[in-house]
C-alpha positions, 0 to 999 in steps of 0.5 A, spaced: 401 153 230 408 155 232 414 155 227 421 153 227 426 158 228 432 153 227 438 156 231 444 153 235 446 158 240 452 153 242 458 158 241 462 153 237 455 151 233 456 144 235 451 139 235 452 135 241 447 133 247 446 140 250 439 142 249 438 143 256 443 148 256 441 151 249 434 152 252 436 155 259 440 160 256 435 162 251 430 163 256 434 166 261 437 171 256 444 169 258 450 166 254 451 159 253 457 158 257 453 161 263 447 157 263 452 151 263 456 154 269 449 154 272 448 147 270 455 145 273 454 148 279 447 145 281 450 138 279 455 139 284 450 141 289 445 135 287 449 130 285 445 129 278 448 129 271 449 136 268 444 135 263 439 131 268 432 133 269 433 134 276 438 139 275 434 143 270 428 143 274 432 146 280 435 151 276 428 153 273 425 153 280 430 158 282 429 162 277 421 163 278 419 158 273 413 153 274 413 146 272 406 144 269 403 137 267 403 134 260 397 138 257 392 133 253 387 135 248 379 133 249 380 127 246 386 125 251 391 125 245 398 129 247 399 136 244 405 137 239 411 142 240 408 146 234 401 146 238 403 149 244 400 156 242 393 152 243 395 151 251 399 157 253 397 164 254 400 169 249 403 173 255 406 167 257 409 165 250 411 172 250 416 171 256 418 164 253 417 157 256 421 151 256 418 144 253 420 137 255 419 132 250 422 125 250 430 126 252 430 133 249 428 140 251 425 146 247 425 153 248 419 157 245 418 164 245 412 168 241 410 164 235 416 160 234 420 154 237 427 154 237 431 148 236 437 146 232 432 141 228 425 140 227 422 138 234 415 140 232 412 134 231 414 131 238 409 130 243 410 135 249 411 132 256 412 137 262 413 144 260 415 150 264 412 157 265 413 163 268 410 164 275 414 169 279 420 174 278 425 171 283 431 175 281 436 169 282 440 170 276 440 177 275 447 178 276 448 173 269 451 177 263 445 178 258 445 176 251 443 181 246 436 179 245 435 184 239 440 180 235 436 174 237 430 177 234 433 180 228 436 173 227 429 170 228 426 175 223 431 173 218 430 166 218 422 167 218 423 171 211 428 165 209 422 160 210 417 164 207 
């Protein structure tokens, strides 16, 4: 069972409709501003809204992430975000995935799902897992992922 890592990577720590930007920057390891810039550029190319599903799917496809169908349990019920460790191979979870729930995106890495609120009980729609390195966004400045990992460890200790 995955655990919540409550974090807001928005540089102004605002709770706004930027879940796709937060998930994208966490997945790509770039700054929030750079993820938003990618979304704006793709939005201009496609004519879809900056945070739309179409923009998100286009960026993830360019980066080598494959859209997977909604996972279902043997009895036909849907998996919740916190149960995705039962669906996705640990090696892919270590790389990180993005899960789509109703009008929301959640980033998952390792044993945690990263969000500003507890979305763990929401049913998973589609999800995106790594398929191949395309090196499409290698020129983006990278965030210090060690700092994120330290934050994750501190948060876990606080929860326990």
